C-alpha positions as CSV (number, residue, x, y, z in Angstrom):
1,M,10.4,-25.6,-3.9
2,S,10.0,-21.9,-4.5
3,Q,13.7,-21.1,-3.9
4,Y,14.4,-22.6,-7.4
5,Y,12.5,-19.8,-9.2
6,S,14.5,-17.0,-10.7
7,T,12.4,-14.5,-8.7
8,H,14.0,-15.9,-5.5
9,V,17.7,-15.4,-6.6
10,P,19.6,-13.6,-3.8
11,G,19.8,-10.0,-4.8
12,I,16.8,-9.8,-7.0
13,N,14.9,-7.6,-4.8
14,H,17.8,-5.2,-4.7
15,A,18.0,-5.4,-8.4
16,S,14.5,-4.6,-9.1
17,F,14.5,-1.7,-6.7
18,D,17.6,-0.3,-8.6
19,L,15.9,-0.8,-11.8
20,I,12.9,1.2,-10.7
21,L,15.1,3.9,-9.2
22,R,17.3,4.3,-12.5
23,N,14.1,4.3,-14.7
24,A,11.7,6.3,-12.5
25,E,11.3,9.3,-14.8
26,H,11.0,7.0,-17.9
27,L,8.3,4.9,-16.1
28,I,6.4,8.0,-15.0
29,N,6.5,9.4,-18.6
30,Y,5.4,5.9,-19.9
31,I,2.4,5.9,-17.7
32,Y,1.3,9.3,-18.9
33,Q,2.1,8.7,-22.5
34,N,-0.2,5.7,-22.4
35,K,-3.0,7.2,-20.5
36,D,-5.5,6.1,-23.2
37,S,-4.5,2.5,-22.8
38,V,-5.6,-0.1,-20.0
39,P,-4.8,0.1,-17.2
40,Y,-3.3,3.7,-17.4
41,N,-6.6,5.1,-18.6
42,K,-7.8,5.5,-15.0
43,P,-6.4,8.5,-13.0
44,E,-6.4,6.6,-9.7
45,V,-4.3,3.9,-11.4
46,R,-1.8,6.4,-12.8
47,V,-1.5,8.3,-9.5
48,G,-1.1,5.0,-7.5
49,L,1.6,3.8,-9.7
50,V,3.6,7.1,-9.6
51,I,3.2,7.1,-5.9
52,K,4.8,3.7,-5.6
53,I,7.6,4.8,-7.9
54,L,8.2,8.0,-5.8
55,I,8.2,6.0,-2.4
56,K,10.9,3.8,-3.7
57,S,12.9,6.9,-4.7
58,D,12.6,8.4,-1.2
59,D,15.4,11.0,-1.4
60,I,15.3,11.7,-5.2
61,S,13.6,14.8,-6.5
62,Y,11.8,15.4,-9.9
63,S,11.0,18.3,-12.0
64,S,7.6,19.9,-11.7
65,D,7.1,19.3,-15.4
66,L,7.4,15.5,-14.8
67,L,5.0,15.4,-12.0
68,Q,2.4,18.0,-13.1
69,P,0.2,15.4,-14.9
70,V,0.1,13.5,-11.5
71,I,-0.9,16.7,-9.8
72,N,-3.7,17.3,-12.4
73,D,-5.0,13.8,-11.9
74,L,-5.0,14.4,-8.1
75,E,-7.0,17.6,-8.5
76,Q,-9.3,16.0,-10.9
77,L,-10.1,13.2,-8.6
78,F,-10.4,15.5,-5.6
79,D,-13.1,17.5,-7.6
80,D,-15.0,14.6,-8.8
81,D,-17.9,14.3,-6.4
82,E,-19.1,11.1,-8.3
83,Y,-15.8,9.4,-7.7
84,I,-15.4,10.6,-4.1
85,N,-19.0,9.4,-3.2
86,T,-18.1,5.8,-4.2
87,F,-16.1,5.5,-1.1
88,D,-17.6,4.6,2.4
89,D,-16.0,7.7,3.8
90,P,-15.8,10.5,1.2
91,V,-14.1,13.0,3.8
92,Q,-11.4,10.5,4.5
93,K,-10.8,9.8,0.6
94,K,-10.4,13.5,0.2
95,R,-8.0,13.7,3.1
96,A,-5.9,10.8,1.5
97,L,-5.9,12.7,-1.9
98,S,-4.7,15.7,0.0
99,Q,-1.9,13.8,1.6
100,E,-1.0,12.3,-1.8
101,L,-0.8,15.8,-3.3
102,S,1.5,16.8,-0.5
103,L,3.7,13.9,-1.1
104,I,4.0,14.8,-4.8
105,N,4.8,18.4,-4.0
106,R,7.5,17.3,-1.5
107,F,9.3,15.6,-4.4
108,I,9.0,18.7,-6.6
109,E,10.0,21.0,-3.7
110,L,13.2,18.9,-3.2
111,D,14.0,19.6,-6.9
112,E,13.4,23.2,-6.7
113,T,15.4,23.5,-3.6
114,M,18.4,21.6,-5.1
115,T,18.2,23.8,-8.3
116,L,18.1,27.0,-6.3
117,N,21.0,25.9,-4.2
118,S,23.0,24.9,-7.2
119,L,22.4,28.4,-8.7
120,N,24.2,30.0,-5.8
121,Y,27.4,28.4,-7.1
122,L,27.1,29.7,-10.7
123,P,29.6,32.4,-11.6
124,V,28.1,35.7,-12.5
125,K,29.5,37.3,-15.6
126,G,31.5,40.5,-15.0
127,I,32.1,39.9,-11.3
128,L,35.6,38.7,-10.3
């Protein structure tokens, strides 16, 4: 019976994946522009949503300006002992936050590397 739902149309998974990829920057901006609204008012929700978006966009890079709010949230969570101590294993939680920060930085580094590489091909005035 479930094959009759629109969510099971062949190609719908690919279409939703493509939609997220094409709108990743907009989605990340939306999350942070609405950080005073439920459910985006919790830093762990914002970080989790952005990471889900980034994981889908595996080889795409993003500007540091776009991802800086995520880094700020991760640093805030890392330094919030009250939050960290709500977990059964606070050390493991801090390790997980560090890994998430590394992931975010990897997407920024890709962008910076691509930018630096593209600058090598810019003509310099007065040299010919």
